C-alpha angles and dihedrals in degrees: 000000000000120000092248094051090046089053091048091050094051091045093050092047092049092048090048093049092046091049093047090053092046092234131150122223088255091055093048089048091054093048096046108027091236114129120250090238091055092045090053091049091050093048090050091048092244094121134041108217121226119241089256090056091048090053091050090051093048094045093049094044092040091236132140114248091250090064088072105030101047149350117286097240123204113240090254089057094053126089121257092278095046089258112167094183141281117283132188124194115206110266091001141097126291109252140170128209106233096177120008119221112299115196089206094061097025093225146094129203129215137182111219128198113195124197119227112290093358115152135187127186112203126202117233118286122221119300114287097019115138133182135212119206120194114182115217103175131016119346137296129201117213123203108223116171100326097325129095106218116199117223117190130204108291094024130104137202132195119199142166108262096189087092127062109282139165148204129217139172108223093187137091088232133059120280127205131199145167115235123195118191116202118202120197116243 
């Protein structure tokens, strides 16, 4: 997906979500902490939001991440592995949505590829949200409370994501992990 088409997709999804909720740019700005000017630029496809900005939007609008980064495809529309497409957020990791948000299960599943020494600090998600990380290749360090916990290939970690948290690749090679985000009902 090219950067421009990714910007257009996020902008269209944000515009659609805002319209469906009947909210003005000022109201979305108040809910999310993202300025009206930035919201307008995102909706027009003039700006590619960082992962942190996407999380702010999703948290404020009470939406799963997949509501902004791609279409929620029905199982019959996905590829044989459930692949809903490759996505890249500017200045962030490469990730693929394996299973978009499903209201029946209350979760969504991603595959992340982290470049060497890449780090991301995430603001808290909504109350009750938890995440599962299962490392496939390399190692990932997860910031939980004030501790970086190292998770090696073949290991998993579940943590409360309703507090600030983070992910980093401590290696000189790429790391890969599955990330399942669980939303309370």
